[in-house]
C-alpha positions in Angstrom: -11.1 -42.9 -19.2 -13.7 -40.1 -19.2 -13.9 -36.9 -21.2 -12.0 -34.9 -18.6 -9.2 -37.4 -18.5 -9.0 -37.4 -22.3 -8.9 -33.6 -22.4 -6.0 -33.7 -20.0 -4.1 -36.2 -22.1 -4.7 -34.1 -25.2 -3.6 -31.0 -23.4 -0.4 -32.6 -22.3 0.3 -34.2 -25.7 -0.4 -31.1 -27.8 1.1 -28.6 -25.3 -2.3 -26.8 -24.9 -4.1 -25.5 -21.9 -6.7 -27.8 -20.4 -9.5 -25.4 -21.4 -8.4 -25.3 -25.0 -8.1 -29.1 -25.1 -11.6 -29.5 -23.6 -12.9 -27.3 -26.4 -11.0 -29.2 -29.1 -12.2 -32.6 -27.8 -15.8 -31.3 -27.5 -15.6 -29.9 -31.0 -14.3 -33.2 -32.4 -17.1 -35.2 -30.7 -19.8 -32.7 -31.8 -18.5 -32.9 -35.4 -18.5 -36.7 -35.4 -22.0 -36.9 -33.9 -23.4 -34.3 -36.3 -22.0 -36.2 -39.3 -23.2 -39.6 -38.2 -26.7 -38.2 -37.4 -26.8 -37.0 -41.1 -25.9 -40.5 -42.3 -22.3 -39.8 -43.1 -19.5 -42.1 -42.1 -16.5 -40.6 -40.3 -13.3 -42.5 -40.9 -10.2 -41.8 -38.9 -7.3 -43.6 -40.6 -5.7 -46.1 -38.2 -8.5 -45.7 -35.6 -11.8 -46.7 -37.2 -15.1 -45.6 -38.7 -18.1 -44.2 -37.0 -21.3 -44.9 -38.9 -25.1 -44.8 -38.6 -26.7 -48.2 -38.6 -30.4 -49.0 -38.9 -32.1 -51.5 -36.8 -35.3 -52.9 -38.3 -38.5 -53.3 -36.3 -38.7 -56.5 -34.4 -40.7 -58.4 -31.8 -39.4 -58.6 -28.2 -40.6 -59.7 -24.8 -41.3 -57.8 -21.7 -39.0 -59.5 -19.2 -41.3 -58.8 -16.3 -44.5 -60.2 -17.8 -43.3 -62.3 -20.7 -45.7 -60.4 -22.9 -44.8 -60.0 -26.6 -44.1 -56.3 -27.6 -43.2 -54.6 -30.8 -39.9 -52.8 -30.9 -39.9 -50.0 -33.5 -37.2 -49.5 -36.1 -34.5 -47.1 -35.1 -31.1 -45.6 -36.1 -28.1 -46.1 -33.9 -24.4 -45.1 -33.9 -21.9 -47.8 -34.7 -18.1 -48.1 -34.6 -15.9 -50.4 -36.7 -12.3 -50.4 -35.5 -9.5 -50.2 -38.0 -7.0 -53.1 -38.4 -4.3 -51.0 -36.7 -6.4 -50.4 -33.6 -7.3 -54.1 -33.4 -3.7 -55.0 -33.6 -2.7 -52.5 -31.0 -5.4 -53.7 -28.6 -4.4 -57.4 -29.1 -0.9 -56.5 -28.2 
């Protein structure tokens, strides 16, 4: 499912116009991204938690040459699903 399909489902479920639903979905995604970028966790009960994770610097290999390279430390977005979501996915 892509963002347009998600917006359509939200529009149908919430009895909104597609344009309004697209704005609502985008606002929610922007809010989550902004909070995670600041280092805050975003917890949606029954769904999961979005969080910022830090990867330490490490050594890697260039797959073409086999040469050893240094990979810098970085911050990435992470998601930890809630137990209810895990149960729903497992069936």
